[in-house]
C-alpha positions in Angstrom: 96.3 1.2 144.9 98.1 2.6 148.0 96.3 3.6 151.1 97.7 5.3 154.4 95.6 5.1 157.6 96.6 6.3 160.8 94.9 5.4 164.0 94.5 2.2 162.0 94.8 -0.6 165.3 91.1 -0.2 166.2 87.9 1.3 165.4 86.9 3.5 162.7 90.7 3.2 161.4 90.6 -0.5 161.6 87.4 -0.8 159.4 88.4 1.6 157.0 91.2 0.0 156.6 89.9 -3.2 156.0 86.9 -2.0 154.0 89.6 -0.5 151.2 91.4 -3.8 151.3 87.9 -5.6 150.6 86.3 -3.6 147.9 89.7 -2.6 146.3 92.4 -5.2 146.5 94.3 -2.2 148.1 97.6 -2.0 149.5 97.2 -0.8 152.9 99.8 1.4 154.7 98.7 0.5 158.6 99.7 2.9 161.3 99.4 3.6 164.9 101.5 3.1 167.9 100.7 -0.9 169.1 102.7 -3.3 166.9 100.4 -6.3 168.0 96.8 -4.8 167.1 98.6 -3.7 163.9 99.7 -7.2 163.3 95.9 -8.4 163.9 94.5 -5.4 161.3 96.8 -6.5 158.7 95.9 -10.3 158.8 92.4 -9.3 158.2 93.2 -6.8 155.5 95.0 -10.0 153.2 92.3 -12.2 154.5 90.2 -9.4 152.4 92.0 -9.7 149.3 94.6 -6.5 150.0 98.0 -6.3 151.0 99.2 -4.8 154.2 102.4 -2.9 155.3 102.7 -2.4 159.5 104.5 0.7 160.4 104.2 1.2 164.0 104.4 5.1 164.7 103.6 7.8 167.3 102.4 10.3 165.2 103.0 12.8 167.6 106.5 12.7 167.3 107.6 14.7 164.1 110.8 12.6 163.2 109.0 9.1 163.7 106.0 10.4 161.0 109.0 11.4 158.9 110.5 7.7 159.2 107.0 6.3 158.5 106.5 8.2 155.2 109.6 7.2 154.0 109.3 3.7 155.1 105.8 3.5 152.8 107.0 5.4 149.8 110.2 2.7 149.6 107.8 -0.1 150.1 104.8 1.2 147.4 105.2 5.0 146.2 103.3 7.7 147.2 99.7 6.9 148.6 96.9 7.2 146.3 94.3 7.7 149.6 95.5 9.4 153.0 93.2 9.0 156.1 94.6 11.2 159.0 92.3 9.0 161.7 95.0 8.8 164.7 92.9 10.4 167.5 92.4 10.5 171.5 89.4 11.8 173.8 89.9 12.5 177.3 86.7 14.4 179.1 87.6 16.8 181.6 85.6 19.9 182.3 87.3 23.4 181.4 88.4 23.7 185.3 89.9 20.4 185.8 91.7 19.9 182.4 95.4 20.9 182.7 97.3 22.9 179.9 99.4 19.8 179.3 96.1 17.7 178.8 94.8 20.1 176.1 98.1 20.6 174.4 98.0 16.5 174.1 94.6 16.7 172.8 96.0 19.2 170.4 98.7 17.2 169.4 97.2 13.9 169.2 94.0 14.8 167.0 95.6 18.3 165.2 98.7 18.6 164.9 99.6 14.7 163.9 96.9 15.1 161.0 99.0 18.5 160.1 102.5 16.7 160.3 101.7 13.3 158.3 99.7 15.7 155.4 103.1 17.5 155.2 104.6 14.3 154.4 102.7 13.0 151.8 101.3 15.7 150.0 104.0 16.9 148.1 104.4 13.4 146.2 100.3 13.9 145.7 100.2 17.1 144.1 103.2 16.3 141.7 101.3 13.5 140.6 98.1 15.6 140.5 96.2 12.5 142.3 95.0 11.8 145.9 92.4 11.6 148.0 93.0 13.0 151.7 90.3 12.5 154.4 90.6 13.9 157.7 89.0 12.5 160.8 86.9 15.2 162.0 83.7 14.8 164.6 80.4 16.1 165.4 82.7 18.0 167.7 84.0 19.9 164.7 80.8 21.5 164.6 79.2 21.4 167.9 80.2 22.3 171.5 79.9 19.2 174.4 80.6 20.5 178.1 83.9 18.6 179.2 85.6 18.4 175.9 87.2 21.7 175.6 90.7 20.3 174.2 88.7 17.6 172.2 86.4 20.1 170.7 89.0 22.7 170.2 91.0 20.2 168.3 88.5 19.0 166.0 87.5 22.2 165.1 91.1 22.6 164.0 91.0 19.6 161.8 87.8 20.6 159.8 89.6 24.4 159.7 93.0 22.4 158.2 91.0 20.2 156.2 89.2 23.2 154.7 92.9 24.8 153.8 93.9 21.4 152.1 90.8 21.7 150.1 91.3 25.6 149.0 94.9 25.2 148.3 95.2 21.8 146.2 91.7 22.1 144.7 93.2 22.7 141.4 96.1 20.3 141.6 93.7 17.1 141.1 93.9 16.3 144.8 90.0 15.8 146.8 89.9 16.4 150.2 87.0 14.8 152.5 86.4 16.4 156.1 84.6 13.3 158.0 82.3 14.1 160.9 80.9 11.1 162.7 78.8 11.0 165.7 78.6 8.3 168.4 80.7 5.1 166.9 80.7 2.0 168.8 84.6 1.9 169.3 86.5 1.6 172.3 85.9 5.7 173.1 82.7 4.2 174.5 83.7 1.5 176.6 82.0 1.5 180.0 79.0 3.5 178.5 76.1 2.4 179.8 74.2 2.4 176.4 72.8 -0.1 174.1 74.7 -0.6 171.3 71.8 0.8 168.7 72.5 4.1 169.6 75.9 3.9 168.1 77.1 3.7 164.5 79.0 0.9 163.7 82.6 1.6 162.5 81.9 -0.5 159.6 78.9 2.4 158.5 81.6 4.8 158.6 84.0 3.3 156.4 81.4 2.2 153.7 80.8 5.7 153.9 84.7 6.7 153.4 85.2 4.5 150.7 82.0 5.4 148.4 83.3 9.1 148.8 86.9 7.6 147.4 84.8 5.9 144.4 83.0 8.9 143.3 84.3 10.2 139.9 87.2 12.5 139.7 85.0 15.6 138.6 83.6 15.2 142.2 84.7 15.8 146.0 82.5 15.1 148.7 84.0 17.5 151.1 82.2 16.8 154.3 80.7 13.7 155.4 78.3 14.2 158.6 77.0 11.0 159.8 75.1 10.3 162.9 73.0 7.4 164.8 69.7 7.3 163.8 68.2 8.1 166.7 70.8 11.4 167.1 73.8 12.1 169.1 74.2 10.7 173.0 
């Protein structure tokens, strides 16, 4: 089983990679910009019984995405699972958000998911097998002040995933949009809230792996997760 995870160096991406390695002994291609962090995740995946391939990539670079996909296919063939998890968040009220900052949020959170999907989807369709996960957010369905770029991007991720679902549902490909609320990741570093107000990345990862393990007759189209006490 081959799994590709973007944004795999920390947080939810790391937890998903480790979860597939532990439960399925998966071969996990780890994609992010920071090689050192990816190597640590690779070691953890191997410790869980999986295999790991470190592929340092800036997913906002179209050429780099193509090279990353070639590297994965040459090593292991097309993936069974693609997790479009790469993303970033920058807080800025609308009158302070620059046009460049807005475009950066769209590129990192949305355009990268489109580019990576295009790189791997044809082989999944040819094989009539595969599961794509798009990492949305509660910001895909809610509006949050100071989050114009992020909300726009995450609403777009949900829309993109829905289109991919409609275009591939008769070809054996499953598509799931994950919509997590506040999760205990580096995004929230410095926020003065107790850890129990956040979900754990491992809980999100467990839900993703469980969604994959449904029978081929069923797809969990959208997976909404929130902290027990609600949004922060």
